N, C-alpha and C positions, 0 to 999 in steps of 0.2 A: 761314876765321874765327880770328880771334886768340884766345888763351887768356885767360881773365878774370884778374881781380886776385888772387883768392884760390887757393892751389895747395893746400890741405889736401886728404886723401883724404876719400871718402865715409863719413861716420860712420853708424853703425845707430842708429836711434831707435825706440822703441816705440810703434807707431802705436795710438791710443786707441780709433778709432772702429770701428764695426761696419757694414761695407757691406749689411748686410742690414736696418739699422734707418734709416728716415728719408732713405734715398735716394731720389731722385726725378728721373726723365727723362719726364716726362709725354708728350711727344711720341711716345714710343716704347712706348706701351700700359701696362697693369698690371704688367708683368714684364719691365723692361729687361734685368735679367739673363740671361733666357731668350731675349730677342731678340738681344743681341749676342753671347751664347754661341753662338747658332746661326750668326751671321755669322762669328765666328773660329773655327769647326769647319773652315772652308778658309781660303784666304787673302782678306783682306778687299779689297773694290773700292778702298779708298783706301791700300792698302799698295802703295808703288810702289817698293820697294828701297832708300829712302834719303830724306833730307829733301825736302820738296816745296821746288822750286827757289826760288820767291818768297820763302818763309821763310829760306832759306839766304842770299839775297841780303840780307835786312833784317839778318840776324845778322853779315854781313859788313861791312855799312856801321855797324853799332852794336854791337860786339862784347860779348856777354856776359860778366858777373862770375861768379864760382863762389860757393858751390855753386849748380848749376842745378836745377830742377825741371822735368820734363816731364809736363804734364796730359794725362791720357788717353793714355798712352805706347804703346797698342798693343802691338805685337810688338817695339818698342825701336827702329825704324830711326832715328829722330832723336835719340833720347839716345846710342845707339852712334855716330852720325856725330860728334857733340860730343865724346864720349870720346876718339874717334880722333886728335882736335885738341887733346887735353890737358886737356879740362874734367872736372870731378868732377860726376856727374849722376846724380839719383835720377828713377826713371821711376814715376808713379803711375797704375794701372789698376785698374778693378773688375772685370776679367773674368779669372779665374783662368788659363783656357786661354791667353789672350794673354799674360799674365804668365810663365806656364811656357815658352814659346815665346821671350819674350825673354832670360830667364835661360839657355837653351840657346844662344842666339846670341852671348851675352855670355861663356859659358863656352868657345867656340870660339876666342875672341879671345887675342891675346898676354897673358901674366898682367899685365903694367904696364898694360894698357888694361882688362881685366874689373876690375882692382881700383879703377878710377874710376866703375865703374857699381854701381847697385842698383836692383833692380825690385821694387816693393811691391804687394801687393793693397790697394786702399783706395777710399774716396770722395774723387775729385778735386775735387767741389764744397766740399769742406772742408779745403783745403790747410795751413790753420794749425795741424791736428790733428796734423801731424807733428813738431811742436815745434820747428822749425827757420825761422830767418830767411834765405832765400835771396837770392842776389845777383840771380838772374834766374830768371823762370818763363815757360815755352814753353808755348804753347796752338796747336798746330796741328790744329784742328777740333775743340775742346771745346766753347766756350760756345755755339756754333751750335746744340748739342743741347739747350740748356736754354731754357725758355720764359721770358718776361721776368720774372716773379715768382722763379723760380729762379735767374735770373741776378742779381736783386737781392741774393739771400742769398749767392751766391758772390762777388760783388766785395766785399761787405760782410767777407767772412771773408779774401779774397785779400790785403788790406792787412796783415794780420797775419802773413802768410807771407813778406812781401817786405821785404828789409832798406832803410832809408832811403838813396835814392839807387839802389836796385836798379831793375831793368826788367821788365815784363811784355810779350811779345811775342806777338801773337794773329795768326791766319791763318784767316778763315773765310770760309763762302759768302757771297756778295753778291746771292743771287737766291732768291725764293721760288719754291717748287714745289706745284702744287695736288694734291698726294698726300698720304696719311699715313707715318708712319715715316720722315721726311728732316727734315735740318736746316732751321733758319730762316734769314732773311738777316740778316747784321750791317751795318749802315750807317755810314757815316762819323759822321752826325748822332748815332746812340746811342753812338757811342764817344766823341765829345767831352761829350755830356751825361752819361755815367757816369765820365768819367776827367778831372777838371778841378780847379782848386786847391780849390774848395770841399769836394770828396771826398778830398783829398789826393793828387792826381795830376797829371801834365802829360803831354801827349799830345806825343811828340817828332816822329813822323811818321806819316802814313796814307798808303796806296798801293794802287790799283788792282792786282788781282793774279787769278791763277786756280789753281785746285785740282785737279792732276792725279789721274786714278784709271786702273785698268786695264779698264775696259769700255765708257768712252764718251769723249765730247770734253771737255776741261777746263772745269770749271765757273767762271763770274764768281765771283771772291772779292774779299776784302779784307784787308790786311796791315797790322800796325800795331806801332811801338814806343812804349811808355808808360812814364814813369818815377815811381816814387814819392817823393813829397815827405818832408822830414823832418817829424818830429812837431811 
């Protein structure tokens, strides 16, 4: 992955939102904090020790610009992979224990790499609350956690977090499971209906993909690169 156009170090900002208020992942019960906190008490199934390969390939083909925001950054594997390649990255995750682990990983890196990383506890459904216009926003398994109405609110907020000409990269499940507490399917039709000229976006490319995990066969998935149009 090539380095993005902006080379400034990650700056600290004051996150104004409270993850205990208004945050909703309705697919995961009344207390998503408890659900995901339990998952991160061990190594989460989707933590594969680095970037998901199909997301990595999309980023290689359409290099991200700095600064980069990693939504739902978990314990930091994707953000760290980008920082190792010279990017300045903010990871945003609502589970404190996952953020703590990401910070531990960052602290173990060379100082010039860890200086390009920042991990924050916050509501990834409201990225604009960071008060930064990002050159790139990465979403490796985040919006598929949201119900459609939650996705509506997220997409409306996302545009305020991405600089004109910046890009949003997503990598999500493309299959529905008939059980509770799992992500939903994201389809190409949904991507094109949400991200188009009328809503201020341009879909650069959509590809079939898979989502790797530690406990089962790879899950059918979809990966996309989407560009924010100028105001």
